N, C-alpha and C positions, 0 to 999 in steps of 0.2 A: 817492639823492643825485645831484644834477645835476653837470654838468661843463662846462667851457668852454675854448676855445682862443682865444688872442689873438695877434695879430701885432704886430710893431713897427710902429708906428702901432698718423689714427693707423695706423702700420703695426705689427703685432705684432713683438716682438723674437724673434730666433732663440733657441731653447732650447738649442742646441748651443754648446759653447765654440768660439770662432773659431780659425782657424789662426794660428800665430805672425805678428805684424804684420811687414810689410816694413820693412827698415831705412830710416832717413832717408837720402835720396840728396843728396849735396852736390857742389858744383862742385870742380874740381881746384885751385881757388885756395886751398883750405884746407890747412894743414900736416897731416902725419900725426898730430901730437899732437892737433890739434883733431878730426880724424876719429875718433880713439880715444875722445874725450870725447862724441861723438855717441851717443845711445842713445834707444831708443823701445820702447814696450810697450803693454800693456793693463792695465786695473784694474777691479775691482768694488768698490763701496762696501759695507763691512760693515753689514748691516741695511738696505741700500738696495734699490731696485727690481730686479726680475728682468728687466731690459732688456739689450740688447746692451752688452757691456763698453765702458767709455770708453777712448779712445786717448790716449797721452801721448808727448811727445818732449822731450828735453832738448837745447837748442841752445846753442852757444857764443856769447859776447857779440858776436863778429864776424859772426855769421850774419844778414846783412841782405838777402840775395838772395831777394826775395819769390818769384821764379819757382820756386826750389827748394822753398820751403814750400808754395806753391800746388800743385806737382806731388805733394808728399807727401799733402796733404789730398784732392785730387781723384782722382789716379791710383792711389795705394797704399792710402789709407784709404777711398776710395769715398764721400766726402761728396757729397751732391747739390749741383750747381752753384747758386750763389745768384742769385736774381733781384734781390736787394737786400741791403744790410748795415745792421744797426742796431747802433750802438756805445754801450753804457751807460757813461757817464763820471761819476766821482765818487770819494769816498774809498775807499782800499783797506783801511783799518783805522780804529778809533775815534780813534786819535791824529791822523788827518788830517781828522776832522770839524771843520767851522768853523761858528761862530755858534750852536751848540746845546750844552746841558749834557750831558756824557757820563756823569757819575757812575760807577757800577760796570758800565756796559754793556760787553759784549765784542764787539758787532757793530753795524754801521750800522743794520740793521733794528730793533734794540732801541732805538737812539738816536731814530730817527724815530717809533717807537711812543710813546715817552715825551714827545717834544717837539712833534710835528706831528699834532695831532688831525684836521686837515683833509686829511691825506694818507692815505687808506685803502690799505694795502698790498695787500689782496686785489684791489681794483679796479685798482691799478697792475699787479699780476702778470697778472691776467686780460686786461687791455687789451694788455699787452706780448706775451703769448703769442698772443692772437688776431691781432695785427698781423703777427708774424713767420710765423705759419702761413698767413695769407691771402696774404702777399706772397712766400712761400717764401724768406724772408730768412735769412742767417746772423746770429745774435746774438753779439756779442763783448763780454765783460766782463773783469774782473780774475780771475775764476775761483775766488775764495776766499769762504769763509763770512762772514768779518768785513767784507767790502767790498761793492761793488755787486753782485757775484755772489750774495751772500746774499739780495738782494732778490727773487730768483726763488723763494724758499721751498724746502721739501723735498718731494721726490716721495713718494707713497705706495708701500707695498711691492708693490702690484699694478700700478703704473704701467709700462706697456710701450711708451710712446711713444719713438720714436727721438730721442735727444738729441744726436746726433753734430754737428748744425749749431749747437749752443750751445757756443761756443768761449771758453775761458778762457786769457788770456795774462798771465803773471806771471814773477817771478824764481825760479829754481830754489832759491836759498838761503833764500827766505822760507817754503817749504812744510814744514809739519810732516809727518813720515812719509816724506820723500823717500828715506830709506835703503831703505825697503821697495820702492820703485820701482826703485832702482838694483840691488837684489838680483835683480829679475825681468827685467832688461833683455835676457836671452837669448831672450825671446819668451814666457815664462810669464806667465800672467795674475796680477797681484798683487792681494791682498786689502787694500784701503785702509781703515785704521781711524783715526779722529780721536783725538788724545790730549786728553782732556778736562781733564787735570791741568795743562796749560800755558796760560798767559794769552796771548790773541791779541796783546796789546800788548807782550809781552816778546820782544825780539829777542835771539836767542842762536844757539848752534851747532845747536839742534834746529829752528830756524825759528819763525815766529810766526803762521802762517795755515794753516788746513785747506782742502783742495780742496773745492769745493762740488758736491754730488751731483746737481744738475740739469744739469750740463754733461756733454757726451759727448766733448769733445776738449780737450786741454790742451797748450799750447806754453809750456815753462818755459825761461827764458833765463838763462844765467850772468851774474853781476854783472860790472861793469867800473868801476874807480875813477873817480869824478867824472862818471859817465854814468848814464843810465836805459835800458839796452838793451831791456828788455821794452816800455817805453812807446814807445821809438823804433821798434821793430819793428812794434808794433801800428799806430802812426800811418802808417808807410810801407806796410804791407800794405793797410790800408783805402784809402789814396790810390791805390795801383796797381790794386786791385780796381775802383775807380771808373772806371778808364780802359778796362775790358774788358767785353765781353759774354760772360760765362762760361756763362750759361744758354741761350744761343742764341735768345733771344726778340726779337732785333733792337734791343735797347736796352742802352746801357752801364749797368753795375750802379750804381744809386743808393745813396748812403751817407748815413746820418743819425746825428748825435750827439744822444743824449738825456742832458741834464745833471741830476744829482741832487746837491744840496748842492755840494760842490766846494771845493778849496783853490787856492793860487796856481798849481799845476801844471795844474789843470783850467781855470783862466782862460786860461793860455797855449794850452792845447789848443783851447779854443773860439775864441780869437782867430785861431789858425792855420787852423782849419777854415773860418771865415768869410772869411778872406783868400783862400783857395782856392775860395771860392764853394760850400762844402759846407754844407747846412742844419743848423741846431741847434734842438732843441726843449728849452726850459727848464722843468723841473717846479717851479712856484712853490709856496712853502710848505715846501720841503725845507731851508731855511736856507743858510748859506754863500754861495758864489759865485752860486748860482742866484737867491737872493733879492736879493743886492746888484745884480745885473744888472737885475732887475725893478724895484728901487727907483729906479734912475737913469732907467729908461724912464718910470716914472710921474712922477718929478720933472720930467723934460723936458717931458712933456705939460702939466703944471701951470704951467710957466714958459716956454712956447714963445715968448712975446713978448720975452724977455730975449736979449741978444746973447751968443753963445758966444765962447769964447776958448781959450787954451792951445795946446799943440802939436798936438792933434788937431783943433782948430777946433770942437769939440763942446761944446755947452752942458752945464755940470756939471763940467767938468774942474777949473776953479779954485774951484768951489763945492762941493767934495767933502764938506765938513763938514755940508752940508745934507742929504745922502742916504746917505753912507757912515759908519756908526756903529760904535764898538768893540763887542766881544762876546766870548764864550768862544772861546778859541783863535784869535782874530784877532791874529796876531803883527804886529810892525812890518813884516816882510817881506810878509805877506799884504796889509796895508793899502796899502803902497806899490805893490804889483803891481795891486791893485784900482783905485787912483787912476789908474794909468798905462794899464791895458788896457780897463777897462769902457767908457769913452767911445768908444774905437775899436771895441769889440765892437758897440756899437749903431750906429756909423757904417757898418761893413761889413755888419752884419746887416740894414740897411735896404735893401740892394740886392735887386732882384727877380730871380727865376728865370724859367724859360720859362712858368710859369703866372701871372706877374705878381704873385706873392706874395713878400713879404720873406723872406730866408733865415733870419732869426731869429724864432722863434715862442715864445709862452708858453702853458703849459697850467695851468689851475686846476681842482683836483678839488672845490673847495668852492662852485662857482657854482650858483645855483638856476635859471639860465636853462634853458628847456625846448628851445630850438632850437639848442643848441650840441652839437658832436660829442663822443663819448666818447673816452677815451684812445687806443683802438685806431685810430679814424678820424683822430685828430690826428697819430698817428705816420705813418699811410699818406699823409695829405695832405702832411706835411712831407717825406716821402721823394720825392714828386713834384717838390719844389723843387730836387732834385739834378739833374733832367733838363735837358739843354741845348736840346732841341727840344720845342715844344708838342705835336707829334704823339706823341712818346714818352709824355707824360703820359696821353693818351687811351688808348694801347695798354696801358699798365700798369694803368690804372683798370679797363679791360675785363677784363684777365687776372685781376685780383684779385677780380672779382665783387662789388664794393662800390658799389651804386647811388648812395649818398649822395656818395661820393668822385667818381664819374663825373659826377653832376649838378653838383657844385662846379666841376670842371674845365671842363665845357661852358659853364657860366655865365660863366666868366672868358674 
């Protein structure tokens, strides 16, 4: 199967049980009550791979000091410093899936299998895995089976690859089985078992989502009324990582958002990323926000001789009925957000980075073209769009050892 990208326009695991994890270190600005709520530990997935246990931490809603979390990940949990960060953005549950029929599906990957024949999940997973391994990137997801974290698939029982740099960030209250983690907070390694009798879409005292076993690190944040602390922490962490050279390779850490499906929150996330000149790669054919962004891009190309208008000055804002169509779970709120933000997403996405490529790119798995990059190379190429200096692009392409990417950078 061919693939295309379009622009606007193993280390063995330790067999021994690890020592008790170091506690999360917080600044003195937190009250004693919040300090008592901080907990951290390790877990193994029942029936999962015999790899190094995953680490987890519960964070209070007010914990937005990224330096504290960064120190926990690097100094105490010994994660390899990232040369890049890939952030997988999309629905956290089937209730957040937009534009696709959900039926009795309990997870995002089930919905995509049923509705998106041109989106091969194995190719998606293999490409994503190859890209993060080649670039020595941290991969950040929602960390749960029913959301984008579930798109990573399940590891085999003999999988010994270190998963510590696959990081899941979500709310503490959403996690099924969190009471088992709380019981093991003294440093014991918890055995995590998914409760198959609970519906992923049922919110209650027991949570609604299971942790996903391809992840090796979990940051679970307490809820706060009227806020989305986990999403806010994730966005702030990624932005600040982008300002630093943690790996010591002489380049600030590039950050890329990969959008699969998506609701109105995803649209706002993409808009904010492009506003800050962070690149975004949209997976076309996954429905929801991803496809609606692509539809306006195509509509604009077909109607480029028309005069744009509206608040954004972008063609298509006033003509939204010609490209934005109703569909499953497309609420009035989603439609209003899409009309408001998608024209601006394309406007900001058309800006170019150091390699003269627009910050917003589209990837199609169903193309028959022979000269187009695979998903892995599309991710790597989009990561380079996060660099501020052209020389940084060349340095990273050489370090990643990807001739096709290097040739592309040198040609530009």
